[in-house]
C-alpha positions as CSV (number, residue, x, y, z in Angstrom):
1,M,-96.1,4.3,-20.3
2,R,-98.5,6.4,-22.4
3,T,-97.4,8.3,-25.4
4,S,-97.4,12.1,-24.7
5,R,-100.4,13.8,-26.2
6,T,-98.9,17.3,-25.8
7,S,-96.0,19.1,-27.4
8,R,-93.8,20.7,-25.7
9,T,-87.2,44.2,-26.2
10,F,-85.9,46.6,-26.4
11,G,-83.3,45.6,-28.9
12,N,-83.6,48.1,-31.8
13,L,-80.9,50.6,-32.2
14,L,-81.9,54.1,-31.3
15,R,-80.9,56.6,-34.0
16,A,-80.3,60.3,-33.6
17,G,-82.7,62.7,-35.1
18,L,-85.8,60.5,-35.0
19,A,-88.9,61.8,-33.2
20,G,-90.5,59.7,-30.4
21,L,-87.3,58.0,-29.2
22,V,-87.6,56.6,-25.7
23,V,-85.0,55.2,-23.3
24,G,-86.0,54.1,-19.7
25,V,-83.6,53.6,-16.8
26,G,-84.6,52.0,-13.5
27,L,-83.9,53.4,-10.0
28,F,-83.2,49.7,-9.1
29,A,-81.8,46.8,-10.9
30,A,-83.9,45.5,-13.7
31,G,-86.4,42.7,-12.9
32,A,-86.5,39.2,-14.4
33,A,-88.1,38.6,-17.8
34,P,-91.8,37.6,-17.6
35,A,-91.3,33.9,-18.5
36,H,-88.1,33.3,-16.6
37,A,-86.8,33.6,-13.1
38,A,-83.8,32.5,-11.1
39,D,-80.8,31.1,-12.9
40,T,-81.4,27.6,-11.3
41,P,-84.9,26.2,-11.8
42,L,-86.8,25.4,-8.6
43,R,-86.8,21.7,-9.4
44,D,-83.0,21.6,-9.5
45,L,-82.8,23.6,-6.2
46,A,-85.2,21.2,-4.6
47,A,-83.4,18.1,-5.9
48,A,-80.2,19.4,-4.3
49,Q,-82.0,19.4,-1.0
50,G,-83.5,15.9,-1.5
51,K,-87.0,17.4,-2.0
52,V,-89.6,17.5,-4.7
53,I,-91.2,20.8,-5.8
54,G,-94.6,20.6,-7.4
55,T,-97.5,22.6,-8.7
56,A,-101.2,21.9,-9.4
57,V,-102.0,22.3,-13.1
58,T,-104.9,22.5,-15.5
59,G,-104.4,20.1,-18.4
60,S,-105.8,22.4,-21.1
61,K,-103.3,25.1,-20.3
62,L,-100.1,23.0,-20.6
63,T,-98.9,24.9,-23.7
64,G,-97.0,28.1,-24.4
65,T,-95.5,29.9,-21.4
66,Y,-97.7,28.1,-18.9
67,G,-96.5,24.8,-20.2
68,D,-92.9,26.0,-20.4
69,L,-92.9,27.0,-16.7
70,A,-94.8,24.0,-15.5
71,G,-92.3,21.7,-17.2
72,S,-89.1,23.5,-16.4
73,Q,-89.6,24.8,-12.8
74,F,-91.3,21.9,-11.1
75,S,-90.5,18.2,-10.6
76,S,-94.1,17.1,-9.7
77,L,-97.5,17.8,-11.1
78,T,-100.9,17.5,-9.3
79,P,-104.0,17.5,-11.5
80,G,-106.1,20.3,-10.0
81,N,-109.4,18.7,-10.9
82,A,-108.7,16.1,-13.5
83,M,-108.6,13.1,-11.2
84,K,-111.5,13.9,-8.9
85,W,-114.5,11.6,-9.0
86,G,-116.9,14.1,-10.6
87,T,-114.5,14.5,-13.5
88,V,-113.4,11.0,-14.2
89,E,-116.8,9.2,-13.6
90,P,-119.5,11.9,-14.2
91,T,-121.9,9.1,-15.2
92,R,-121.9,5.8,-13.3
93,G,-119.7,3.3,-15.1
94,S,-118.7,5.9,-17.8
95,F,-115.1,7.2,-17.3
96,N,-113.4,10.2,-18.8
97,W,-109.6,10.1,-18.5
98,T,-108.8,12.7,-21.1
99,E,-107.4,15.5,-19.0
100,A,-105.8,13.1,-16.5
101,D,-104.0,11.2,-19.3
102,Q,-102.9,14.6,-20.7
103,I,-101.3,15.6,-17.4
104,V,-99.6,12.3,-16.9
105,A,-98.2,12.3,-20.4
106,F,-96.9,15.8,-20.0
107,A,-95.2,14.9,-16.7
108,Q,-93.6,11.8,-18.3
109,A,-92.3,13.9,-21.2
110,H,-90.7,16.4,-18.7
111,G,-89.3,13.9,-16.3
112,Q,-91.8,14.7,-13.5
113,Q,-93.6,12.8,-10.9
114,V,-97.4,12.9,-10.7
115,R,-99.3,13.3,-7.4
116,G,-102.8,11.8,-7.7
117,H,-105.6,14.0,-6.3
118,T,-108.0,12.8,-4.9
119,L,-109.8,9.5,-4.5
120,V,-112.1,9.9,-1.5
121,W,-113.6,13.4,-0.8
122,H,-116.9,14.9,0.2
123,N,-116.7,17.4,-2.6
124,Q,-116.8,17.4,-6.4
125,N,-118.6,14.1,-6.5
126,P,-121.0,13.3,-9.3
127,S,-124.7,13.8,-8.7
128,W,-125.5,10.2,-9.3
129,L,-123.4,9.3,-6.3
130,T,-124.4,12.0,-3.9
131,N,-128.1,11.8,-4.8
132,G,-128.3,8.0,-4.7
133,T,-129.7,5.9,-1.9
134,W,-127.2,3.3,-1.0
135,T,-126.9,0.5,1.6
136,P,-123.5,0.3,3.3
137,A,-122.6,-2.7,1.2
138,Q,-123.4,-0.8,-2.0
139,L,-121.6,2.3,-1.0
140,S,-118.5,0.2,0.0
141,S,-118.6,-1.6,-3.3
142,L,-118.9,1.7,-5.2
143,L,-115.9,3.1,-3.3
144,Q,-113.7,0.1,-3.8
145,N,-114.5,-0.1,-7.5
146,H,-113.7,3.6,-8.0
147,I,-110.4,3.4,-6.2
148,S,-109.4,0.1,-7.9
149,T,-110.3,1.4,-11.3
150,E,-108.5,4.8,-11.0
151,V,-105.4,3.7,-9.1
152,G,-105.2,0.6,-11.3
153,R,-105.3,2.6,-14.5
154,Y,-102.3,4.6,-13.5
155,K,-100.4,1.8,-11.8
156,G,-96.7,2.6,-11.9
157,E,-97.3,6.1,-13.2
158,I,-98.4,7.9,-10.0
159,A,-95.8,8.5,-7.3
160,A,-98.2,9.4,-4.5
161,W,-102.0,9.5,-4.0
162,D,-104.0,11.8,-1.8
163,V,-106.3,8.9,-1.0
164,V,-108.6,10.5,1.6
165,N,-109.1,14.2,1.5
166,E,-110.4,16.4,4.4
167,P,-111.8,13.8,6.8
168,F,-111.9,16.1,9.9
169,N,-113.9,19.1,11.2
170,E,-112.0,22.0,12.8
171,D,-112.5,20.5,16.3
172,G,-111.0,17.2,15.4
173,T,-114.2,15.2,15.0
174,Y,-114.9,13.3,11.9
175,R,-116.6,15.3,9.1
176,S,-120.1,14.3,8.2
177,T,-119.9,13.0,4.6
178,I,-121.4,10.4,2.4
179,W,-118.5,8.2,3.4
180,Y,-118.4,8.6,7.2
181,D,-122.2,8.7,7.5
182,G,-122.6,5.5,5.4
183,L,-119.5,3.5,6.4
184,G,-118.1,4.9,9.6
185,S,-114.5,5.9,10.2
186,D,-113.2,2.7,8.8
187,Y,-113.8,4.0,5.3
188,I,-110.4,5.6,5.6
189,A,-108.6,2.3,6.4
190,N,-110.5,0.5,3.7
191,A,-109.7,3.2,1.1
192,L,-106.0,3.0,1.9
193,T,-106.1,-0.8,1.8
194,W,-107.8,-0.9,-1.6
195,A,-105.5,1.7,-3.1
196,H,-102.4,-0.2,-1.9
197,A,-103.8,-3.4,-3.5
198,A,-104.3,-1.5,-6.8
199,D,-100.7,-0.1,-6.8
200,P,-98.4,-1.4,-4.1
201,N,-95.6,1.0,-5.1
202,A,-97.6,4.3,-4.8
203,K,-97.2,6.3,-1.6
204,L,-100.6,6.8,0.1
205,Y,-101.6,10.0,1.9
206,I,-104.3,11.5,4.0
207,N,-104.7,15.2,3.1
208,D,-106.3,18.0,5.0
209,Y,-106.3,21.8,5.5
210,N,-105.8,23.8,8.7
211,V,-103.6,21.1,10.0
212,E,-100.3,22.9,9.3
213,G,-99.8,23.9,13.0
214,V,-100.3,22.0,16.2
215,N,-104.0,22.2,16.9
216,A,-107.1,20.1,17.6
217,K,-107.6,19.2,13.9
218,S,-103.9,18.2,13.3
219,T,-103.9,16.3,16.5
220,A,-106.9,14.3,15.4
221,L,-105.0,13.5,12.1
222,Y,-101.9,12.6,14.1
223,N,-103.9,10.2,16.3
224,L,-105.6,8.6,13.2
225,V,-102.2,8.0,11.5
226,K,-100.8,6.5,14.7
227,D,-103.8,4.2,15.0
228,L,-103.7,3.2,11.3
229,K,-100.0,2.3,11.6
230,S,-100.6,0.3,14.7
231,R,-103.2,-1.7,12.8
232,G,-100.9,-2.3,9.9
233,V,-103.0,-0.2,7.5
234,P,-100.9,1.0,4.5
235,I,-100.4,4.7,5.2
236,D,-97.2,6.4,3.9
237,G,-97.7,10.1,4.5
238,V,-99.8,13.1,5.5
239,G,-100.5,16.1,3.3
240,L,-100.7,19.5,4.9
241,Q,-102.6,21.6,2.3
242,A,-101.3,25.0,3.5
243,H,-104.0,27.3,2.0
244,L,-102.7,30.2,4.1
245,I,-103.4,33.9,4.7
246,L,-100.7,36.6,4.5
247,G,-98.8,36.8,7.7
248,Q,-100.4,33.8,9.3
249,V,-97.9,30.9,8.9
250,P,-98.3,28.8,12.0
251,S,-95.3,29.2,14.3
252,S,-95.6,25.5,15.1
253,L,-95.4,24.4,11.5
254,Q,-91.9,22.7,11.7
255,Q,-92.7,21.2,15.0
256,N,-95.9,19.7,13.5
257,I,-94.1,18.3,10.5
258,Q,-91.6,16.7,12.8
259,R,-94.1,15.0,15.0
260,F,-95.7,13.4,12.0
261,A,-92.3,12.3,10.7
262,D,-91.6,10.8,14.1
263,L,-94.5,8.5,13.5
264,G,-92.6,7.0,10.6
265,V,-94.5,8.7,7.7
266,D,-93.6,11.2,5.1
267,V,-95.0,14.7,5.1
268,A,-95.9,16.8,2.1
269,I,-97.0,20.4,1.8
270,T,-99.7,19.7,-0.9
271,E,-101.6,22.8,-1.8
272,L,-99.6,25.8,-0.8
273,D,-100.8,29.3,-1.6
274,I,-100.8,32.5,0.5
275,R,-103.6,34.9,-0.2
276,M,-103.7,38.6,0.5
277,A,-106.3,41.3,0.6
278,L,-106.3,43.0,-2.8
279,P,-104.8,45.1,-4.2
280,S,-101.3,43.8,-3.7
281,D,-98.5,46.3,-2.9
282,S,-94.8,46.1,-2.2
283,T,-95.3,45.6,1.5
284,K,-97.7,42.7,1.1
285,L,-95.5,41.1,-1.6
286,A,-92.5,41.3,0.8
287,Q,-94.5,39.6,3.5
288,Q,-95.7,37.0,1.1
289,K,-92.1,36.3,0.1
290,A,-91.2,35.8,3.8
291,D,-94.2,33.5,4.3
292,F,-93.4,31.3,1.3
293,K,-89.8,31.1,2.4
294,S,-90.7,30.1,6.0
295,V,-93.1,27.3,4.8
296,V,-90.5,25.8,2.4
297,A,-87.7,26.2,5.0
298,A,-89.8,24.3,7.6
299,C,-90.1,21.4,5.1
300,V,-86.4,21.6,4.2
301,A,-85.5,21.3,7.9
302,V,-87.3,17.9,8.3
303,S,-85.8,15.0,6.3
304,R,-89.1,13.2,5.9
305,C,-90.8,16.3,4.5
306,V,-90.5,15.2,0.9
307,N,-92.6,17.5,-1.3
308,V,-93.8,21.1,-1.4
309,T,-96.6,21.7,-4.0
310,V,-98.0,25.1,-4.8
311,W,-101.7,25.1,-5.7
312,G,-101.2,26.7,-9.1
313,F,-98.1,28.7,-9.8
314,T,-99.6,31.7,-11.5
315,D,-102.3,34.1,-10.2
316,S,-104.2,33.6,-13.5
317,D,-104.8,29.9,-12.6
318,S,-105.6,30.3,-8.9
319,W,-108.9,29.3,-7.2
320,V,-108.5,32.0,-4.5
321,D,-110.0,35.0,-6.3
322,S,-113.3,33.3,-7.0
323,T,-113.5,31.5,-3.6
324,F,-112.4,34.3,-1.3
325,P,-113.8,37.6,-2.6
326,G,-111.5,40.5,-2.1
327,Y,-108.4,38.2,-1.8
328,G,-106.0,37.0,-4.4
329,A,-102.4,37.3,-5.7
330,A,-101.8,34.0,-3.8
331,T,-99.2,32.2,-6.0
332,P,-95.4,32.7,-6.9
333,Y,-96.1,34.1,-10.3
334,D,-98.3,37.0,-11.4
335,A,-101.0,36.7,-14.0
336,N,-98.5,37.6,-16.7
337,Y,-96.1,34.8,-15.7
338,A,-93.6,37.2,-14.1
339,P,-92.0,35.7,-10.9
340,K,-93.1,37.6,-7.8
341,P,-91.0,38.0,-4.7
342,A,-92.7,34.9,-3.4
343,Y,-90.9,32.9,-6.1
344,Y,-87.5,34.1,-4.8
345,G,-88.6,33.2,-1.2
346,I,-89.1,29.6,-2.3
347,A,-85.8,29.6,-4.2
348,E,-83.9,31.0,-1.2
349,A,-85.4,28.4,1.2
350,L,-84.2,25.8,-1.3
351,G,-80.7,27.2,-1.1
352,S,-80.6,29.7,-4.0
353,T,-78.0,32.4,-3.8
354,T,-79.4,34.3,-6.8
355,T,-80.1,37.9,-6.0
356,P,-83.8,38.5,-6.7
357,P,-85.1,41.7,-8.3
358,P,-86.5,44.3,-5.9
359,T,-90.2,44.1,-5.0
360,G,-90.8,47.3,-6.9
361,A,-89.0,49.9,-9.0
362,C,-89.2,53.5,-10.2
363,T,-88.0,54.3,-13.7
364,A,-87.2,57.3,-15.8
365,A,-87.9,57.3,-19.5
366,Y,-86.3,59.9,-21.8
367,S,-88.1,60.7,-25.1
368,V,-87.7,63.1,-28.0
369,G,-90.8,64.7,-29.3
370,S,-90.7,67.1,-32.1
371,Q,-87.4,68.0,-33.7
372,W,-86.3,70.6,-36.2
373,N,-83.0,71.6,-37.8
374,T,-81.6,73.5,-34.8
375,G,-83.6,72.2,-31.9
376,F,-85.9,69.7,-30.3
377,T,-88.4,69.2,-27.5
378,G,-87.9,66.3,-25.1
379,Q,-89.5,65.0,-21.9
380,V,-88.7,62.6,-19.1
381,T,-91.4,60.5,-17.4
382,I,-90.8,59.1,-13.9
383,S,-93.0,56.1,-13.1
384,C,-93.3,53.8,-10.0
385,S,-94.6,50.3,-9.7
386,G,-94.4,48.5,-6.4
387,A,-92.4,51.5,-5.0
388,S,-92.7,55.2,-4.4
389,L,-90.7,58.4,-4.3
390,S,-90.9,61.5,-2.1
391,S,-88.4,63.4,-4.3
392,W,-86.4,62.6,-7.5
393,H,-83.4,63.6,-9.4
394,V,-82.6,62.7,-13.0
395,S,-79.3,63.2,-14.8
396,W,-77.7,62.3,-18.1
397,T,-74.8,63.3,-20.3
398,Y,-75.2,64.6,-23.9
399,G,-72.9,63.1,-26.4
400,A,-73.2,65.5,-29.4
401,G,-73.2,69.0,-27.9
402,Q,-76.9,69.3,-27.2
403,Q,-77.8,72.2,-24.9
404,I,-80.9,72.6,-22.7
405,T,-82.5,76.0,-23.3
406,Q,-85.7,75.8,-21.3
407,A,-87.4,73.4,-18.9
408,W,-90.8,73.0,-17.2
409,N,-92.0,71.0,-14.3
410,A,-88.4,70.5,-13.1
411,T,-85.4,72.6,-12.2
412,C,-82.7,71.7,-14.7
413,S,-79.1,72.8,-15.1
414,Q,-76.3,71.9,-17.4
415,S,-72.5,72.0,-17.0
416,G,-70.6,71.1,-20.1
417,T,-72.3,67.9,-21.3
418,A,-73.8,66.9,-17.9
419,V,-77.5,67.7,-17.3
420,S,-79.1,67.6,-13.9
421,C,-82.9,67.9,-13.3
422,A,-84.7,67.8,-9.9
423,N,-88.4,67.9,-9.1
424,A,-90.3,71.1,-8.7
425,S,-91.8,72.0,-5.3
426,Y,-95.1,70.4,-6.3
427,N,-94.3,67.1,-8.1
428,G,-91.6,65.4,-6.0
429,T,-94.0,62.7,-4.8
430,V,-94.5,59.7,-7.1
431,A,-96.9,57.2,-5.6
432,D,-96.9,53.5,-6.3
433,G,-98.7,53.0,-9.7
434,S,-98.4,56.7,-10.7
435,S,-96.0,58.9,-12.8
436,V,-94.9,62.5,-13.3
437,T,-93.4,64.1,-16.4
438,F,-91.2,67.1,-17.1
439,G,-90.3,68.6,-20.4
440,F,-87.5,70.7,-22.0
441,N,-86.4,72.4,-25.1
442,A,-82.8,72.0,-26.3
443,S,-80.6,72.8,-29.3
444,W,-78.7,70.3,-31.4
445,S,-76.4,70.4,-34.4
446,G,-75.6,67.4,-36.7
447,S,-76.8,64.6,-34.5
448,N,-79.0,64.0,-31.5
449,P,-78.2,60.6,-29.9
450,V,-80.4,59.6,-27.0
451,P,-78.5,59.6,-23.7
452,A,-78.6,57.1,-20.9
453,V,-80.6,58.4,-17.9
454,T,-80.0,57.9,-14.2
455,L,-82.8,58.3,-11.6
456,S,-81.8,58.9,-8.1
């Protein structure tokens, strides 16, 4: 085993009589802290279901909050790019294992599996390979050497390999690639055989996209796996990438997972993300939660579905925005590492009973502006994020005899210590992402503690 190369609020007391004091109260329960989420980490929830939960990662980012979440929430890591041919062998015969080693070491330090990705693909290959002129014998030798070298380097350290990636067109015919065009369809059987020889204990997969439901492409993959098994070729599983669009989870997903399992192979959801047209809003986030939950639940329902891996866990490390203009917000965490509703959809599908925060909230913040020996000016700001209001009502109780004397942009009344303020006729609507403010003058004597505010 390699030695790891990586290392692993509002709390001030509010004092009476100070200008600029602010206290905010939510209309809904408070959300989770940015770097934390459900009480039970996803990896523990998955383990209780006999599953592995994974994420693709970028090696250089495995520090700070990104590293903390990658290490604590997930039980498997997939190198996003670090093990692809163009990264590890950019020049023929010259290998660069730096980032791949870093990810493997991080996983070992955090008790995680590694999913190797990917050995044979038509994309992200070095120019020396794609621009070369090769005989079939030369091409076969290059492929065998690459697989033997990479799998052999990590023998005993990689739980599963995506050996062959994306071999099919949408209609189920073989994709025209350097491998298929030069070697025929048996490049797949040969790649699996060579990978098995390099590490007999690693699980070997064929991985593709748009094969999540029952369709021509997934049926071609099904028939290939059936044929490989009948020929004794070492094939342990199929990977369903699951790069999905909001609201478009295939209804036949679980049926499709089951039919592959019935062939005697494992199934993994290998690259799950669910993109939406930007900007996101509370309705889209709620749908995304339901979609993530349904995908994970389909895996949980089939015993041989062994792994669900999200393709990046935070929106700041997602490929979607640059690949699909106008789309994004595709992962379980936002760009600031706050868990989105999608995170809780995954957790619920894995059996969590933790109550998630609401998809959005409106809050009221009370502040004291200027203050003099007998009076002060205050204001309350109502803000909405991921939610909206068509009317509002704010109330609080004064604890030191303060008395409202005048209000603007709201209708306020006071009975004893209880203050009640409602919107004016023109500012009851607070849209998602906007705010309204009302102000008041009041008297005080001796002290002016900040009250707790309720928005309803």
